[in-house]
C-alpha beads as a LAMMPS data file, in Angstrom:
LAMMPS data file: protein, C-alpha beads

234 atoms
233 bonds

1 atom types
1 bond types

-500.0 500.0 xlo xhi
-500.0 500.0 ylo yhi
-500.0 500.0 zlo zhi

Masses

1 110.0

Atoms # bond

1 1 1 16.883 3.187 -15.298
2 1 1 17.406 0.629 -11.662
3 1 1 14.115 -0.841 -10.347
4 1 1 12.706 0.938 -7.588
5 1 1 12.570 0.462 -4.041
6 1 1 9.911 -0.498 -1.720
7 1 1 8.545 0.866 0.730
8 1 1 6.138 -1.645 3.315
9 1 1 5.014 0.121 6.702
10 1 1 4.477 -2.035 9.112
11 1 1 2.205 -2.557 12.579
12 1 1 3.125 -4.107 15.851
13 1 1 1.992 -7.417 15.863
14 1 1 3.552 -10.608 16.573
15 1 1 4.342 -12.932 13.229
16 1 1 2.110 -10.740 9.873
17 1 1 2.015 -13.943 7.377
18 1 1 0.621 -11.449 4.910
19 1 1 3.485 -9.982 5.076
20 1 1 5.619 -13.271 4.571
21 1 1 4.024 -14.594 1.376
22 1 1 3.726 -10.433 -0.156
23 1 1 7.287 -10.372 0.125
24 1 1 7.505 -13.947 -2.365
25 1 1 5.096 -12.618 -4.019
26 1 1 7.040 -9.168 -5.014
27 1 1 10.493 -11.309 -5.281
28 1 1 8.757 -13.767 -7.987
29 1 1 6.822 -10.745 -9.540
30 1 1 8.323 -7.200 -8.670
31 1 1 11.763 -6.467 -9.719
32 1 1 13.252 -3.587 -7.055
33 1 1 16.027 -2.636 -5.604
34 1 1 15.332 -2.612 -1.888
35 1 1 12.907 -3.420 0.700
36 1 1 12.629 -0.902 3.384
37 1 1 10.532 -1.978 6.241
38 1 1 8.880 1.066 8.235
39 1 1 7.952 0.752 12.008
40 1 1 7.493 -3.332 13.035
41 1 1 10.075 -5.372 12.071
42 1 1 9.190 -8.882 12.456
43 1 1 12.081 -11.398 13.946
44 1 1 11.140 -13.709 10.617
45 1 1 12.743 -11.585 8.521
46 1 1 16.630 -10.807 7.041
47 1 1 18.229 -8.904 4.132
48 1 1 15.890 -5.943 4.674
49 1 1 16.613 -1.986 5.194
50 1 1 14.406 -1.352 8.362
51 1 1 13.599 2.734 10.068
52 1 1 11.496 1.982 12.640
53 1 1 9.519 4.627 14.403
54 1 1 6.868 5.567 16.834
55 1 1 3.687 4.567 16.446
56 1 1 1.493 6.282 18.593
57 1 1 -1.871 7.064 16.997
58 1 1 -4.566 5.529 14.811
59 1 1 -2.990 3.539 11.594
60 1 1 -3.694 6.095 9.594
61 1 1 -1.783 8.495 11.334
62 1 1 0.951 5.717 11.802
63 1 1 1.331 5.396 8.434
64 1 1 2.114 8.798 7.202
65 1 1 4.592 8.933 9.888
66 1 1 5.811 6.083 7.928
67 1 1 5.274 7.178 4.698
68 1 1 7.213 10.806 5.907
69 1 1 10.208 8.520 7.505
70 1 1 10.552 7.116 4.459
71 1 1 10.596 10.463 2.486
72 1 1 13.138 11.645 4.373
73 1 1 15.183 8.292 4.826
74 1 1 18.702 9.451 2.303
75 1 1 19.155 5.569 1.541
76 1 1 15.942 5.398 0.561
77 1 1 15.906 5.665 -3.543
78 1 1 14.137 8.632 -5.122
79 1 1 11.543 5.729 -6.751
80 1 1 10.083 3.812 -4.327
81 1 1 6.631 1.486 -4.703
82 1 1 4.560 2.051 -1.782
83 1 1 2.815 -1.044 -0.107
84 1 1 0.469 -2.106 2.459
85 1 1 1.831 -5.126 3.770
86 1 1 -1.052 -7.207 2.041
87 1 1 -0.157 -6.434 -0.969
88 1 1 0.059 -9.598 -3.164
89 1 1 1.255 -9.853 -6.767
90 1 1 0.492 -12.283 -8.756
91 1 1 1.999 -11.863 -12.076
92 1 1 5.011 -11.313 -13.336
93 1 1 5.776 -6.998 -13.867
94 1 1 8.672 -5.508 -15.529
95 1 1 7.482 -2.403 -14.320
96 1 1 4.879 -0.859 -12.119
97 1 1 1.365 0.659 -14.121
98 1 1 -0.347 3.809 -12.231
99 1 1 -3.523 2.427 -11.673
100 1 1 -5.953 4.595 -9.766
101 1 1 -10.052 3.978 -8.660
102 1 1 -11.371 6.543 -10.667
103 1 1 -13.113 9.658 -9.254
104 1 1 -13.380 10.533 -5.581
105 1 1 -16.982 11.829 -6.257
106 1 1 -17.760 7.911 -7.040
107 1 1 -15.873 6.440 -4.374
108 1 1 -17.223 8.001 -1.702
109 1 1 -21.115 7.612 -2.730
110 1 1 -19.256 3.403 -2.894
111 1 1 -18.308 4.489 0.930
112 1 1 -21.088 6.872 2.132
113 1 1 -24.238 3.832 0.945
114 1 1 -22.505 1.264 3.015
115 1 1 -20.748 3.331 6.210
116 1 1 -19.462 5.971 7.579
117 1 1 -16.518 6.609 10.159
118 1 1 -13.026 8.409 10.043
119 1 1 -11.867 6.988 6.575
120 1 1 -14.750 8.309 4.537
121 1 1 -14.350 11.608 6.979
122 1 1 -10.924 11.814 5.400
123 1 1 -11.902 11.500 1.555
124 1 1 -13.667 13.741 2.075
125 1 1 -11.823 16.076 3.247
126 1 1 -9.288 15.516 0.919
127 1 1 -10.912 16.055 -1.961
128 1 1 -11.997 19.389 -0.456
129 1 1 -8.805 20.205 0.257
130 1 1 -8.384 19.617 -3.617
131 1 1 -10.942 21.325 -4.693
132 1 1 -10.057 24.205 -2.975
133 1 1 -6.063 23.539 -4.781
134 1 1 -7.552 23.554 -7.996
135 1 1 -8.569 19.870 -8.920
136 1 1 -12.251 20.318 -9.271
137 1 1 -12.274 16.112 -9.826
138 1 1 -9.865 14.170 -8.334
139 1 1 -8.832 10.763 -8.844
140 1 1 -8.733 8.489 -6.376
141 1 1 -5.211 6.264 -5.407
142 1 1 -6.815 4.499 -2.600
143 1 1 -6.486 0.909 -4.354
144 1 1 -4.506 -2.286 -2.969
145 1 1 -2.209 -2.046 -5.029
146 1 1 1.484 -0.911 -5.415
147 1 1 1.934 3.230 -5.800
148 1 1 4.521 4.641 -7.869
149 1 1 5.873 7.164 -5.182
150 1 1 8.752 9.651 -6.237
151 1 1 10.871 10.789 -2.606
152 1 1 10.215 14.935 -3.181
153 1 1 6.677 14.666 -4.573
154 1 1 5.146 12.841 -1.700
155 1 1 7.086 14.523 0.840
156 1 1 5.382 17.649 -1.078
157 1 1 1.390 16.171 -0.847
158 1 1 2.207 14.793 2.949
159 1 1 3.070 18.523 4.373
160 1 1 -0.470 19.952 2.180
161 1 1 -2.422 17.872 4.201
162 1 1 -0.362 17.704 7.337
163 1 1 -3.821 19.718 9.190
164 1 1 -6.111 16.562 7.538
165 1 1 -6.902 14.239 10.908
166 1 1 -7.097 10.971 7.755
167 1 1 -5.384 12.380 5.114
168 1 1 -6.344 9.954 2.004
169 1 1 -2.243 10.300 1.195
170 1 1 -2.243 8.034 -2.065
171 1 1 -4.597 9.765 -3.216
172 1 1 -3.215 13.725 -2.437
173 1 1 0.339 12.513 -4.044
174 1 1 -1.277 11.471 -7.231
175 1 1 -3.398 14.205 -7.996
176 1 1 -0.978 16.611 -7.327
177 1 1 1.449 14.698 -8.622
178 1 1 -0.315 14.292 -11.769
179 1 1 0.334 10.840 -12.209
180 1 1 -3.538 9.656 -14.369
181 1 1 -3.008 6.213 -14.482
182 1 1 -5.134 3.554 -15.542
183 1 1 -8.757 2.407 -13.785
184 1 1 -9.285 -0.848 -12.557
185 1 1 -11.577 -1.640 -9.968
186 1 1 -9.937 -2.549 -6.352
187 1 1 -8.456 -5.918 -5.910
188 1 1 -8.984 -6.004 -1.978
189 1 1 -10.563 -9.679 -0.488
190 1 1 -12.774 -8.979 2.259
191 1 1 -14.679 -12.838 2.691
192 1 1 -13.373 -16.385 2.934
193 1 1 -15.773 -17.562 -0.725
194 1 1 -14.341 -18.410 -3.706
195 1 1 -15.318 -15.461 -5.254
196 1 1 -11.811 -12.991 -6.086
197 1 1 -9.914 -11.665 -8.766
198 1 1 -7.660 -13.586 -10.696
199 1 1 -5.028 -10.895 -11.745
200 1 1 -2.212 -9.324 -11.652
201 1 1 -2.763 -8.024 -8.080
202 1 1 -4.306 -9.098 -5.145
203 1 1 -4.752 -7.829 -1.433
204 1 1 -6.836 -9.733 1.590
205 1 1 -8.292 -9.463 4.875
206 1 1 -6.134 -11.145 7.955
207 1 1 -9.256 -13.166 8.591
208 1 1 -9.498 -13.921 4.168
209 1 1 -6.153 -14.579 4.121
210 1 1 -5.803 -17.094 7.290
211 1 1 -9.306 -19.302 6.695
212 1 1 -10.979 -17.732 2.772
213 1 1 -10.127 -19.600 -0.098
214 1 1 -8.341 -16.861 -1.582
215 1 1 -5.512 -17.340 1.547
216 1 1 -4.867 -20.718 0.071
217 1 1 -4.532 -20.144 -3.678
218 1 1 -2.145 -17.520 -2.359
219 1 1 -0.064 -20.075 0.573
220 1 1 -0.040 -22.434 -2.546
221 1 1 1.023 -20.560 -5.328
222 1 1 3.886 -19.306 -3.181
223 1 1 4.920 -21.647 -0.981
224 1 1 8.463 -21.441 -1.095
225 1 1 10.330 -19.124 1.158
226 1 1 11.890 -16.219 0.433
227 1 1 15.523 -14.669 1.086
228 1 1 13.861 -12.028 3.136
229 1 1 12.758 -15.411 6.211
230 1 1 15.307 -16.309 8.510
231 1 1 16.109 -20.545 6.875
232 1 1 14.342 -23.199 8.166
233 1 1 10.912 -20.663 9.293
234 1 1 7.880 -20.937 7.008

Bonds

1 1 1 2
2 1 2 3
3 1 3 4
4 1 4 5
5 1 5 6
6 1 6 7
7 1 7 8
8 1 8 9
9 1 9 10
10 1 10 11
11 1 11 12
12 1 12 13
13 1 13 14
14 1 14 15
15 1 15 16
16 1 16 17
17 1 17 18
18 1 18 19
19 1 19 20
20 1 20 21
21 1 21 22
22 1 22 23
23 1 23 24
24 1 24 25
25 1 25 26
26 1 26 27
27 1 27 28
28 1 28 29
29 1 29 30
30 1 30 31
31 1 31 32
32 1 32 33
33 1 33 34
34 1 34 35
35 1 35 36
36 1 36 37
37 1 37 38
38 1 38 39
39 1 39 40
40 1 40 41
41 1 41 42
42 1 42 43
43 1 43 44
44 1 44 45
45 1 45 46
46 1 46 47
47 1 47 48
48 1 48 49
49 1 49 50
50 1 50 51
51 1 51 52
52 1 52 53
53 1 53 54
54 1 54 55
55 1 55 56
56 1 56 57
57 1 57 58
58 1 58 59
59 1 59 60
60 1 60 61
61 1 61 62
62 1 62 63
63 1 63 64
64 1 64 65
65 1 65 66
66 1 66 67
67 1 67 68
68 1 68 69
69 1 69 70
70 1 70 71
71 1 71 72
72 1 72 73
73 1 73 74
74 1 74 75
75 1 75 76
76 1 76 77
77 1 77 78
78 1 78 79
79 1 79 80
80 1 80 81
81 1 81 82
82 1 82 83
83 1 83 84
84 1 84 85
85 1 85 86
86 1 86 87
87 1 87 88
88 1 88 89
89 1 89 90
90 1 90 91
91 1 91 92
92 1 92 93
93 1 93 94
94 1 94 95
95 1 95 96
96 1 96 97
97 1 97 98
98 1 98 99
99 1 99 100
100 1 100 101
101 1 101 102
102 1 102 103
103 1 103 104
104 1 104 105
105 1 105 106
106 1 106 107
107 1 107 108
108 1 108 109
109 1 109 110
110 1 110 111
111 1 111 112
112 1 112 113
113 1 113 114
114 1 114 115
115 1 115 116
116 1 116 117
117 1 117 118
118 1 118 119
119 1 119 120
120 1 120 121
121 1 121 122
122 1 122 123
123 1 123 124
124 1 124 125
125 1 125 126
126 1 126 127
127 1 127 128
128 1 128 129
129 1 129 130
130 1 130 131
131 1 131 132
132 1 132 133
133 1 133 134
134 1 134 135
135 1 135 136
136 1 136 137
137 1 137 138
138 1 138 139
139 1 139 140
140 1 140 141
141 1 141 142
142 1 142 143
143 1 143 144
144 1 144 145
145 1 145 146
146 1 146 147
147 1 147 148
148 1 148 149
149 1 149 150
150 1 150 151
151 1 151 152
152 1 152 153
153 1 153 154
154 1 154 155
155 1 155 156
156 1 156 157
157 1 157 158
158 1 158 159
159 1 159 160
160 1 160 161
161 1 161 162
162 1 162 163
163 1 163 164
164 1 164 165
165 1 165 166
166 1 166 167
167 1 167 168
168 1 168 169
169 1 169 170
170 1 170 171
171 1 171 172
172 1 172 173
173 1 173 174
174 1 174 175
175 1 175 176
176 1 176 177
177 1 177 178
178 1 178 179
179 1 179 180
180 1 180 181
181 1 181 182
182 1 182 183
183 1 183 184
184 1 184 185
185 1 185 186
186 1 186 187
187 1 187 188
188 1 188 189
189 1 189 190
190 1 190 191
191 1 191 192
192 1 192 193
193 1 193 194
194 1 194 195
195 1 195 196
196 1 196 197
197 1 197 198
198 1 198 199
199 1 199 200
200 1 200 201
201 1 201 202
202 1 202 203
203 1 203 204
204 1 204 205
205 1 205 206
206 1 206 207
207 1 207 208
208 1 208 209
209 1 209 210
210 1 210 211
211 1 211 212
212 1 212 213
213 1 213 214
214 1 214 215
215 1 215 216
216 1 216 217
217 1 217 218
218 1 218 219
219 1 219 220
220 1 220 221
221 1 221 222
222 1 222 223
223 1 223 224
224 1 224 225
225 1 225 226
226 1 226 227
227 1 227 228
228 1 228 229
229 1 229 230
230 1 230 231
231 1 231 232
232 1 232 233
233 1 233 234
């Protein structure tokens, strides 16, 4: 079976060092066909496909626009891995597994105890929509790891969730597509300290990457530029 494409929505920003090192990890550890950058393309990138998009809304709306644009683009492979620009694949994968975060009700309880806001509201609205559609206890796929996607199924999910202000598109897609998968804890690192996952996947907040020990770990492990970077710039 042909390797999937990689699709990564990218916000407008000056440099994006996290993306630079994410690409290095994908090159080393994740078999793929093409990388599609959707939205903004940093000036240091080469050898990638680019789908420009307008980014008029919130980060949630902009990423939804980006994912739809990728699914509607004829050049993107029918199978792709949906990324963020801060997803790091730290160990070699022959094929990306399907991973989930457990029932949405458990994830909702975790966030409700710590904060409220648009993300939590979107989680609840996505859960309520899935319950209405006949999925009484859906799984959450809102992990900071690559998600295997089929274009047609993701387009269907985006259409089903079109009325939601903050659609949890990974969860909606994963549930409607019946992905199943294996449960893991999320790998997002929020702090500068020495405690972080040492498994196959990592993700970082900008400060944790720039100033934390997890960022130092990633930069040390992947110090060589990839073929997605213009020669002579690090």
